[in-house]
mmCIF file of the N, C-alpha and C atoms, coordinates in Angstrom:
data_MODEL
# 
_entry.id   MODEL 
# 
loop_
_atom_site.group_PDB 
_atom_site.id 
_atom_site.type_symbol 
_atom_site.label_atom_id 
_atom_site.label_alt_id 
_atom_site.label_comp_id 
_atom_site.label_asym_id 
_atom_site.label_entity_id 
_atom_site.label_seq_id 
_atom_site.pdbx_PDB_ins_code 
_atom_site.Cartn_x 
_atom_site.Cartn_y 
_atom_site.Cartn_z 
_atom_site.occupancy 
_atom_site.B_iso_or_equiv 
_atom_site.pdbx_formal_charge 
_atom_site.auth_seq_id 
_atom_site.auth_comp_id 
_atom_site.auth_asym_id 
_atom_site.auth_atom_id 
_atom_site.pdbx_PDB_model_num 
ATOM 1   N N  . UNK A 1 1  ? 183.268 -135.055 67.770 1.00 0.00 ? 1  UNK A N  1 
ATOM 2   C CA . UNK A 1 1  ? 182.627 -133.764 67.693 1.00 0.00 ? 1  UNK A CA 1 
ATOM 3   C C  . UNK A 1 1  ? 181.927 -133.420 69.011 1.00 0.00 ? 1  UNK A C  1 
ATOM 4   N N  . UNK A 1 2  ? 181.485 -134.413 69.730 1.00 0.00 ? 2  UNK A N  1 
ATOM 5   C CA . UNK A 1 2  ? 180.779 -134.159 71.000 1.00 0.00 ? 2  UNK A CA 1 
ATOM 6   C C  . UNK A 1 2  ? 181.635 -133.373 71.988 1.00 0.00 ? 2  UNK A C  1 
ATOM 7   N N  . UNK A 1 3  ? 182.942 -133.616 71.992 1.00 0.00 ? 3  UNK A N  1 
ATOM 8   C CA . UNK A 1 3  ? 183.797 -132.909 72.943 1.00 0.00 ? 3  UNK A CA 1 
ATOM 9   C C  . UNK A 1 3  ? 183.914 -131.421 72.617 1.00 0.00 ? 3  UNK A C  1 
ATOM 10  N N  . UNK A 1 4  ? 183.541 -131.017 71.420 1.00 0.00 ? 4  UNK A N  1 
ATOM 11  C CA . UNK A 1 4  ? 183.565 -129.603 71.026 1.00 0.00 ? 4  UNK A CA 1 
ATOM 12  C C  . UNK A 1 4  ? 182.273 -128.867 71.386 1.00 0.00 ? 4  UNK A C  1 
ATOM 13  N N  . UNK A 1 5  ? 181.217 -129.614 71.677 1.00 0.00 ? 5  UNK A N  1 
ATOM 14  C CA . UNK A 1 5  ? 179.925 -128.994 71.991 1.00 0.00 ? 5  UNK A CA 1 
ATOM 15  C C  . UNK A 1 5  ? 179.995 -128.170 73.269 1.00 0.00 ? 5  UNK A C  1 
ATOM 16  N N  . UNK A 1 6  ? 179.301 -127.036 73.288 1.00 0.00 ? 6  UNK A N  1 
ATOM 17  C CA . UNK A 1 6  ? 179.191 -126.304 74.554 1.00 0.00 ? 6  UNK A CA 1 
ATOM 18  C C  . UNK A 1 6  ? 178.373 -127.135 75.549 1.00 0.00 ? 6  UNK A C  1 
ATOM 19  N N  . UNK A 1 7  ? 178.560 -126.892 76.812 1.00 0.00 ? 7  UNK A N  1 
ATOM 20  C CA . UNK A 1 7  ? 177.818 -127.622 77.842 1.00 0.00 ? 7  UNK A CA 1 
ATOM 21  C C  . UNK A 1 7  ? 176.350 -127.233 77.760 1.00 0.00 ? 7  UNK A C  1 
ATOM 22  N N  . UNK A 1 8  ? 175.472 -128.233 77.764 1.00 0.00 ? 8  UNK A N  1 
ATOM 23  C CA . UNK A 1 8  ? 174.027 -128.013 77.691 1.00 0.00 ? 8  UNK A CA 1 
ATOM 24  C C  . UNK A 1 8  ? 173.369 -128.576 78.943 1.00 0.00 ? 8  UNK A C  1 
ATOM 25  N N  . UNK A 1 9  ? 172.755 -127.704 79.723 1.00 0.00 ? 9  UNK A N  1 
ATOM 26  C CA . UNK A 1 9  ? 171.992 -128.126 80.889 1.00 0.00 ? 9  UNK A CA 1 
ATOM 27  C C  . UNK A 1 9  ? 170.528 -127.896 80.550 1.00 0.00 ? 9  UNK A C  1 
ATOM 28  N N  . UNK A 1 10 ? 169.818 -129.000 80.308 1.00 0.00 ? 10 UNK A N  1 
ATOM 29  C CA . UNK A 1 10 ? 168.406 -128.925 79.921 1.00 0.00 ? 10 UNK A CA 1 
ATOM 30  C C  . UNK A 1 10 ? 167.575 -129.125 81.179 1.00 0.00 ? 10 UNK A C  1 
ATOM 31  N N  . UNK A 1 11 ? 166.826 -128.082 81.553 1.00 0.00 ? 11 UNK A N  1 
ATOM 32  C CA . UNK A 1 11 ? 166.062 -128.171 82.798 1.00 0.00 ? 11 UNK A CA 1 
ATOM 33  C C  . UNK A 1 11 ? 164.559 -128.296 82.583 1.00 0.00 ? 11 UNK A C  1 
ATOM 34  N N  . UNK A 1 12 ? 164.110 -128.257 81.342 1.00 0.00 ? 12 UNK A N  1 
ATOM 35  C CA . UNK A 1 12 ? 162.691 -128.441 81.084 1.00 0.00 ? 12 UNK A CA 1 
ATOM 36  C C  . UNK A 1 12 ? 162.362 -128.227 79.628 1.00 0.00 ? 12 UNK A C  1 
ATOM 37  N N  . UNK A 1 13 ? 161.218 -128.770 79.215 1.00 0.00 ? 13 UNK A N  1 
ATOM 38  C CA . UNK A 1 13 ? 160.767 -128.556 77.847 1.00 0.00 ? 13 UNK A CA 1 
ATOM 39  C C  . UNK A 1 13 ? 159.255 -128.709 77.791 1.00 0.00 ? 13 UNK A C  1 
ATOM 40  N N  . UNK A 1 14 ? 158.659 -128.058 76.801 1.00 0.00 ? 14 UNK A N  1 
ATOM 41  C CA . UNK A 1 14 ? 157.220 -128.173 76.556 1.00 0.00 ? 14 UNK A CA 1 
ATOM 42  C C  . UNK A 1 14 ? 157.045 -128.477 75.085 1.00 0.00 ? 14 UNK A C  1 
ATOM 43  N N  . UNK A 1 15 ? 156.337 -129.575 74.806 1.00 0.00 ? 15 UNK A N  1 
ATOM 44  C CA . UNK A 1 15 ? 156.037 -129.941 73.431 1.00 0.00 ? 15 UNK A CA 1 
ATOM 45  C C  . UNK A 1 15 ? 154.562 -129.673 73.181 1.00 0.00 ? 15 UNK A C  1 
ATOM 46  N N  . UNK A 1 16 ? 154.262 -129.204 71.981 1.00 0.00 ? 16 UNK A N  1 
ATOM 47  C CA . UNK A 1 16 ? 152.889 -128.980 71.557 1.00 0.00 ? 16 UNK A CA 1 
ATOM 48  C C  . UNK A 1 16 ? 152.784 -129.330 70.087 1.00 0.00 ? 16 UNK A C  1 
ATOM 49  N N  . UNK A 1 17 ? 151.579 -129.693 69.636 1.00 0.00 ? 17 UNK A N  1 
ATOM 50  C CA . UNK A 1 17 ? 151.367 -129.908 68.203 1.00 0.00 ? 17 UNK A CA 1 
ATOM 51  C C  . UNK A 1 17 ? 151.578 -128.616 67.429 1.00 0.00 ? 17 UNK A C  1 
ATOM 52  N N  . UNK A 1 18 ? 151.416 -127.487 68.092 1.00 0.00 ? 18 UNK A N  1 
ATOM 53  C CA . UNK A 1 18 ? 151.637 -126.171 67.491 1.00 0.00 ? 18 UNK A CA 1 
ATOM 54  C C  . UNK A 1 18 ? 153.103 -125.779 67.710 1.00 0.00 ? 18 UNK A C  1 
ATOM 55  N N  . UNK A 1 19 ? 153.929 -125.757 66.655 1.00 0.00 ? 19 UNK A N  1 
ATOM 56  C CA . UNK A 1 19 ? 155.357 -125.436 66.818 1.00 0.00 ? 19 UNK A CA 1 
ATOM 57  C C  . UNK A 1 19 ? 155.614 -124.100 67.525 1.00 0.00 ? 19 UNK A C  1 
ATOM 58  N N  . UNK A 1 20 ? 154.737 -123.138 67.383 1.00 0.00 ? 20 UNK A N  1 
ATOM 59  C CA . UNK A 1 20 ? 154.933 -121.831 68.028 1.00 0.00 ? 20 UNK A CA 1 
ATOM 60  C C  . UNK A 1 20 ? 154.818 -121.916 69.550 1.00 0.00 ? 20 UNK A C  1 
ATOM 61  N N  . UNK A 1 21 ? 154.222 -122.980 70.053 1.00 0.00 ? 21 UNK A N  1 
ATOM 62  C CA . UNK A 1 21 ? 154.034 -123.142 71.500 1.00 0.00 ? 21 UNK A CA 1 
ATOM 63  C C  . UNK A 1 21 ? 155.122 -123.999 72.156 1.00 0.00 ? 21 UNK A C  1 
ATOM 64  N N  . UNK A 1 22 ? 156.028 -124.534 71.376 1.00 0.00 ? 22 UNK A N  1 
ATOM 65  C CA . UNK A 1 22 ? 157.101 -125.380 71.911 1.00 0.00 ? 22 UNK A CA 1 
ATOM 66  C C  . UNK A 1 22 ? 158.238 -124.520 72.460 1.00 0.00 ? 22 UNK A C  1 
ATOM 67  N N  . UNK A 1 23 ? 158.827 -124.987 73.567 1.00 0.00 ? 23 UNK A N  1 
ATOM 68  C CA . UNK A 1 23 ? 160.040 -124.334 74.061 1.00 0.00 ? 23 UNK A CA 1 
ATOM 69  C C  . UNK A 1 23 ? 160.816 -125.297 74.934 1.00 0.00 ? 23 UNK A C  1 
ATOM 70  N N  . UNK A 1 24 ? 162.068 -124.952 75.141 1.00 0.00 ? 24 UNK A N  1 
ATOM 71  C CA . UNK A 1 24 ? 162.950 -125.743 75.998 1.00 0.00 ? 24 UNK A CA 1 
ATOM 72  C C  . UNK A 1 24 ? 163.781 -124.763 76.820 1.00 0.00 ? 24 UNK A C  1 
ATOM 73  N N  . UNK A 1 25 ? 164.126 -125.169 78.027 1.00 0.00 ? 25 UNK A N  1 
ATOM 74  C CA . UNK A 1 25 ? 164.979 -124.342 78.883 1.00 0.00 ? 25 UNK A CA 1 
ATOM 75  C C  . UNK A 1 25 ? 166.372 -124.979 78.883 1.00 0.00 ? 25 UNK A C  1 
ATOM 76  N N  . UNK A 1 26 ? 167.323 -124.256 78.308 1.00 0.00 ? 26 UNK A N  1 
ATOM 77  C CA . UNK A 1 26 ? 168.703 -124.724 78.201 1.00 0.00 ? 26 UNK A CA 1 
ATOM 78  C C  . UNK A 1 26 ? 169.609 -123.671 78.826 1.00 0.00 ? 26 UNK A C  1 
ATOM 79  N N  . UNK A 1 27 ? 170.430 -124.109 79.774 1.00 0.00 ? 27 UNK A N  1 
ATOM 80  C CA . UNK A 1 27 ? 171.355 -123.199 80.462 1.00 0.00 ? 27 UNK A CA 1 
ATOM 81  C C  . UNK A 1 27 ? 170.625 -121.979 81.015 1.00 0.00 ? 27 UNK A C  1 
ATOM 82  N N  . UNK A 1 28 ? 169.396 -122.208 81.505 1.00 0.00 ? 28 UNK A N  1 
ATOM 83  C CA . UNK A 1 28 ? 168.624 -121.133 82.135 1.00 0.00 ? 28 UNK A CA 1 
ATOM 84  C C  . UNK A 1 28 ? 167.902 -120.203 81.174 1.00 0.00 ? 28 UNK A C  1 
ATOM 85  N N  . UNK A 1 29 ? 167.972 -120.473 79.877 1.00 0.00 ? 29 UNK A N  1 
ATOM 86  C CA . UNK A 1 29 ? 167.315 -119.624 78.880 1.00 0.00 ? 29 UNK A CA 1 
ATOM 87  C C  . UNK A 1 29 ? 166.162 -120.376 78.230 1.00 0.00 ? 29 UNK A C  1 
ATOM 88  N N  . UNK A 1 30 ? 165.052 -119.672 78.015 1.00 0.00 ? 30 UNK A N  1 
ATOM 89  C CA . UNK A 1 30 ? 163.918 -120.239 77.297 1.00 0.00 ? 30 UNK A CA 1 
ATOM 90  C C  . UNK A 1 30 ? 164.186 -120.076 75.806 1.00 0.00 ? 30 UNK A C  1 
ATOM 91  N N  . UNK A 1 31 ? 164.206 -121.197 75.087 1.00 0.00 ? 31 UNK A N  1 
ATOM 92  C CA . UNK A 1 31 ? 164.537 -121.193 73.660 1.00 0.00 ? 31 UNK A CA 1 
ATOM 93  C C  . UNK A 1 31 ? 163.429 -121.840 72.849 1.00 0.00 ? 31 UNK A C  1 
ATOM 94  N N  . UNK A 1 32 ? 163.257 -121.346 71.644 1.00 0.00 ? 32 UNK A N  1 
ATOM 95  C CA . UNK A 1 32 ? 162.274 -121.905 70.715 1.00 0.00 ? 32 UNK A CA 1 
ATOM 96  C C  . UNK A 1 32 ? 163.016 -122.471 69.504 1.00 0.00 ? 32 UNK A C  1 
ATOM 97  N N  . UNK A 1 33 ? 162.311 -123.222 68.680 1.00 0.00 ? 33 UNK A N  1 
ATOM 98  C CA . UNK A 1 33 ? 162.916 -123.803 67.496 1.00 0.00 ? 33 UNK A CA 1 
ATOM 99  C C  . UNK A 1 33 ? 163.540 -122.708 66.627 1.00 0.00 ? 33 UNK A C  1 
ATOM 100 N N  . UNK A 1 34 ? 164.742 -122.967 66.140 1.00 0.00 ? 34 UNK A N  1 
ATOM 101 C CA . UNK A 1 34 ? 165.465 -122.014 65.317 1.00 0.00 ? 34 UNK A CA 1 
ATOM 102 C C  . UNK A 1 34 ? 166.459 -121.173 66.098 1.00 0.00 ? 34 UNK A C  1 
ATOM 103 N N  . UNK A 1 35 ? 166.438 -121.293 67.424 1.00 0.00 ? 35 UNK A N  1 
ATOM 104 C CA . UNK A 1 35 ? 167.339 -120.483 68.267 1.00 0.00 ? 35 UNK A CA 1 
ATOM 105 C C  . UNK A 1 35 ? 168.779 -120.945 68.131 1.00 0.00 ? 35 UNK A C  1 
ATOM 106 N N  . UNK A 1 36 ? 169.691 -119.989 68.240 1.00 0.00 ? 36 UNK A N  1 
ATOM 107 C CA . UNK A 1 36 ? 171.128 -120.281 68.272 1.00 0.00 ? 36 UNK A CA 1 
ATOM 108 C C  . UNK A 1 36 ? 171.578 -120.364 69.717 1.00 0.00 ? 36 UNK A C  1 
ATOM 109 N N  . UNK A 1 37 ? 172.208 -121.483 70.054 1.00 0.00 ? 37 UNK A N  1 
ATOM 110 C CA . UNK A 1 37 ? 172.743 -121.649 71.397 1.00 0.00 ? 37 UNK A CA 1 
ATOM 111 C C  . UNK A 1 37 ? 174.184 -121.161 71.459 1.00 0.00 ? 37 UNK A C  1 
ATOM 112 N N  . UNK A 1 38 ? 174.849 -121.168 70.304 1.00 0.00 ? 38 UNK A N  1 
ATOM 113 C CA . UNK A 1 38 ? 176.197 -120.620 70.150 1.00 0.00 ? 38 UNK A CA 1 
ATOM 114 C C  . UNK A 1 38 ? 176.369 -120.340 68.663 1.00 0.00 ? 38 UNK A C  1 
ATOM 115 N N  . UNK A 1 39 ? 177.532 -119.867 68.279 1.00 0.00 ? 39 UNK A N  1 
ATOM 116 C CA . UNK A 1 39 ? 177.766 -119.534 66.867 1.00 0.00 ? 39 UNK A CA 1 
ATOM 117 C C  . UNK A 1 39 ? 177.575 -120.747 65.956 1.00 0.00 ? 39 UNK A C  1 
ATOM 118 N N  . UNK A 1 40 ? 177.896 -121.940 66.448 1.00 0.00 ? 40 UNK A N  1 
ATOM 119 C CA . UNK A 1 40 ? 177.849 -123.154 65.624 1.00 0.00 ? 40 UNK A CA 1 
ATOM 120 C C  . UNK A 1 40 ? 176.734 -124.125 66.002 1.00 0.00 ? 40 UNK A C  1 
ATOM 121 N N  . UNK A 1 41 ? 175.897 -123.774 66.978 1.00 0.00 ? 41 UNK A N  1 
ATOM 122 C CA . UNK A 1 41 ? 174.889 -124.702 67.489 1.00 0.00 ? 41 UNK A CA 1 
ATOM 123 C C  . UNK A 1 41 ? 173.490 -124.105 67.370 1.00 0.00 ? 41 UNK A C  1 
ATOM 124 N N  . UNK A 1 42 ? 172.600 -124.824 66.657 1.00 0.00 ? 42 UNK A N  1 
ATOM 125 C CA . UNK A 1 42 ? 171.237 -124.350 66.413 1.00 0.00 ? 42 UNK A CA 1 
ATOM 126 C C  . UNK A 1 42 ? 170.246 -125.407 66.893 1.00 0.00 ? 42 UNK A C  1 
ATOM 127 N N  . UNK A 1 43 ? 169.202 -124.950 67.563 1.00 0.00 ? 43 UNK A N  1 
ATOM 128 C CA . UNK A 1 43 ? 168.095 -125.808 67.964 1.00 0.00 ? 43 UNK A CA 1 
ATOM 129 C C  . UNK A 1 43 ? 167.125 -125.883 66.792 1.00 0.00 ? 43 UNK A C  1 
ATOM 130 N N  . UNK A 1 44 ? 167.105 -127.006 66.104 1.00 0.00 ? 44 UNK A N  1 
ATOM 131 C CA . UNK A 1 44 ? 166.262 -127.138 64.913 1.00 0.00 ? 44 UNK A CA 1 
ATOM 132 C C  . UNK A 1 44 ? 164.835 -127.546 65.237 1.00 0.00 ? 44 UNK A C  1 
ATOM 133 N N  . UNK A 1 45 ? 164.682 -128.486 66.172 1.00 0.00 ? 45 UNK A N  1 
ATOM 134 C CA . UNK A 1 45 ? 163.337 -129.001 66.447 1.00 0.00 ? 45 UNK A CA 1 
ATOM 135 C C  . UNK A 1 45 ? 163.228 -129.465 67.889 1.00 0.00 ? 45 UNK A C  1 
ATOM 136 N N  . UNK A 1 46 ? 162.043 -129.260 68.466 1.00 0.00 ? 46 UNK A N  1 
ATOM 137 C CA . UNK A 1 46 ? 161.733 -129.743 69.804 1.00 0.00 ? 46 UNK A CA 1 
ATOM 138 C C  . UNK A 1 46 ? 160.693 -130.845 69.645 1.00 0.00 ? 46 UNK A C  1 
ATOM 139 N N  . UNK A 1 47 ? 161.068 -132.048 70.046 1.00 0.00 ? 47 UNK A N  1 
ATOM 140 C CA . UNK A 1 47 ? 160.151 -133.185 69.979 1.00 0.00 ? 47 UNK A CA 1 
ATOM 141 C C  . UNK A 1 47 ? 159.598 -133.506 71.353 1.00 0.00 ? 47 UNK A C  1 
ATOM 142 N N  . UNK A 1 48 ? 158.783 -134.538 71.435 1.00 0.00 ? 48 UNK A N  1 
ATOM 143 C CA . UNK A 1 48 ? 158.189 -134.923 72.717 1.00 0.00 ? 48 UNK A CA 1 
ATOM 144 C C  . UNK A 1 48 ? 159.227 -135.399 73.715 1.00 0.00 ? 48 UNK A C  1 
ATOM 145 N N  . UNK A 1 49 ? 160.239 -136.088 73.231 1.00 0.00 ? 49 UNK A N  1 
ATOM 146 C CA . UNK A 1 49 ? 161.248 -136.646 74.142 1.00 0.00 ? 49 UNK A CA 1 
ATOM 147 C C  . UNK A 1 49 ? 162.681 -136.334 73.733 1.00 0.00 ? 49 UNK A C  1 
ATOM 148 N N  . UNK A 1 50 ? 162.836 -135.493 72.700 1.00 0.00 ? 50 UNK A N  1 
ATOM 149 C CA . UNK A 1 50 ? 164.192 -135.202 72.232 1.00 0.00 ? 50 UNK A CA 1 
ATOM 150 C C  . UNK A 1 50 ? 164.249 -133.863 71.518 1.00 0.00 ? 50 UNK A C  1 
ATOM 151 N N  . UNK A 1 51 ? 165.462 -133.348 71.426 1.00 0.00 ? 51 UNK A N  1 
ATOM 152 C CA . UNK A 1 51 ? 165.741 -132.150 70.646 1.00 0.00 ? 51 UNK A CA 1 
ATOM 153 C C  . UNK A 1 51 ? 166.537 -132.565 69.425 1.00 0.00 ? 51 UNK A C  1 
ATOM 154 N N  . UNK A 1 52 ? 166.335 -131.862 68.324 1.00 0.00 ? 52 UNK A N  1 
ATOM 155 C CA . UNK A 1 52 ? 167.184 -132.039 67.148 1.00 0.00 ? 52 UNK A CA 1 
ATOM 156 C C  . UNK A 1 52 ? 168.029 -130.782 67.059 1.00 0.00 ? 52 UNK A C  1 
ATOM 157 N N  . UNK A 1 53 ? 169.337 -130.972 67.142 1.00 0.00 ? 53 UNK A N  1 
ATOM 158 C CA . UNK A 1 53 ? 170.295 -129.869 67.125 1.00 0.00 ? 53 UNK A CA 1 
ATOM 159 C C  . UNK A 1 53 ? 171.209 -130.007 65.921 1.00 0.00 ? 53 UNK A C  1 
ATOM 160 N N  . UNK A 1 54 ? 171.758 -128.884 65.465 1.00 0.00 ? 54 UNK A N  1 
ATOM 161 C CA . UNK A 1 54 ? 172.739 -128.898 64.380 1.00 0.00 ? 54 UNK A CA 1 
ATOM 162 C C  . UNK A 1 54 ? 173.985 -128.192 64.882 1.00 0.00 ? 54 UNK A C  1 
ATOM 163 N N  . UNK A 1 55 ? 175.109 -128.905 64.837 1.00 0.00 ? 55 UNK A N  1 
ATOM 164 C CA . UNK A 1 55 ? 176.392 -128.357 65.278 1.00 0.00 ? 55 UNK A CA 1 
ATOM 165 C C  . UNK A 1 55 ? 177.402 -128.499 64.158 1.00 0.00 ? 55 UNK A C  1 
ATOM 166 N N  . UNK A 1 56 ? 177.875 -127.379 63.670 1.00 0.00 ? 56 UNK A N  1 
ATOM 167 C CA . UNK A 1 56 ? 178.851 -127.355 62.574 1.00 0.00 ? 56 UNK A CA 1 
ATOM 168 C C  . UNK A 1 56 ? 178.384 -128.197 61.387 1.00 0.00 ? 56 UNK A C  1 
ATOM 169 N N  . UNK A 1 57 ? 177.100 -128.073 61.054 1.00 0.00 ? 57 UNK A N  1 
ATOM 170 C CA . UNK A 1 57 ? 176.553 -128.765 59.902 1.00 0.00 ? 57 UNK A CA 1 
ATOM 171 C C  . UNK A 1 57 ? 176.098 -130.193 60.156 1.00 0.00 ? 57 UNK A C  1 
ATOM 172 N N  . UNK A 1 58 ? 176.373 -130.740 61.334 1.00 0.00 ? 58 UNK A N  1 
ATOM 173 C CA . UNK A 1 58 ? 175.972 -132.112 61.665 1.00 0.00 ? 58 UNK A CA 1 
ATOM 174 C C  . UNK A 1 58 ? 174.730 -132.086 62.557 1.00 0.00 ? 58 UNK A C  1 
ATOM 175 N N  . UNK A 1 59 ? 173.713 -132.852 62.180 1.00 0.00 ? 59 UNK A N  1 
ATOM 176 C CA . UNK A 1 59 ? 172.515 -132.947 63.010 1.00 0.00 ? 59 UNK A CA 1 
ATOM 177 C C  . UNK A 1 59 ? 172.659 -134.087 63.996 1.00 0.00 ? 59 UNK A C  1 
ATOM 178 N N  . UNK A 1 60 ? 172.124 -133.879 65.197 1.00 0.00 ? 60 UNK A N  1 
ATOM 179 C CA . UNK A 1 60 ? 172.097 -134.941 66.177 1.00 0.00 ? 60 UNK A CA 1 
ATOM 180 C C  . UNK A 1 60 ? 170.899 -134.760 67.099 1.00 0.00 ? 60 UNK A C  1 
ATOM 181 N N  . UNK A 1 61 ? 170.537 -135.831 67.758 1.00 0.00 ? 61 UNK A N  1 
ATOM 182 C CA . UNK A 1 61 ? 169.394 -135.821 68.677 1.00 0.00 ? 61 UNK A CA 1 
ATOM 183 C C  . UNK A 1 61 ? 169.895 -135.855 70.111 1.00 0.00 ? 61 UNK A C  1 
ATOM 184 N N  . UNK A 1 62 ? 169.210 -135.095 70.952 1.00 0.00 ? 62 UNK A N  1 
ATOM 185 C CA . UNK A 1 62 ? 169.545 -135.024 72.370 1.00 0.00 ? 62 UNK A CA 1 
ATOM 186 C C  . UNK A 1 62 ? 168.282 -135.339 73.174 1.00 0.00 ? 62 UNK A C  1 
ATOM 187 N N  . UNK A 1 63 ? 168.290 -136.403 73.961 1.00 0.00 ? 63 UNK A N  1 
ATOM 188 C CA . UNK A 1 63 ? 167.109 -136.712 74.774 1.00 0.00 ? 63 UNK A CA 1 
ATOM 189 C C  . UNK A 1 63 ? 166.832 -135.595 75.782 1.00 0.00 ? 63 UNK A C  1 
ATOM 190 N N  . UNK A 1 64 ? 165.537 -135.403 76.086 1.00 0.00 ? 64 UNK A N  1 
ATOM 191 C CA . UNK A 1 64 ? 165.163 -134.426 77.130 1.00 0.00 ? 64 UNK A CA 1 
ATOM 192 C C  . UNK A 1 64 ? 164.424 -135.124 78.246 1.00 0.00 ? 64 UNK A C  1 
# 
C-alpha cells in the first residue's frame, strides 16, 4: 500500500496539548488534524514525534 501513497514532504510540525494549536507543513501546505491530503489520505492526528494518517481505510504512523 505504501507505493500507492502520494509523495509527502514534511518540512515542519508544531505539537501542543491543545489540538487546535497543532499543525504540520506537508508539501508546502499548513495542515491541521482532520485535513485531507488527497481523496484517500487523511491526517488524523499530530503527535510530538509522529503523524497518524489514514489511507484507504488503513491507519499508519509517519515519523516527523
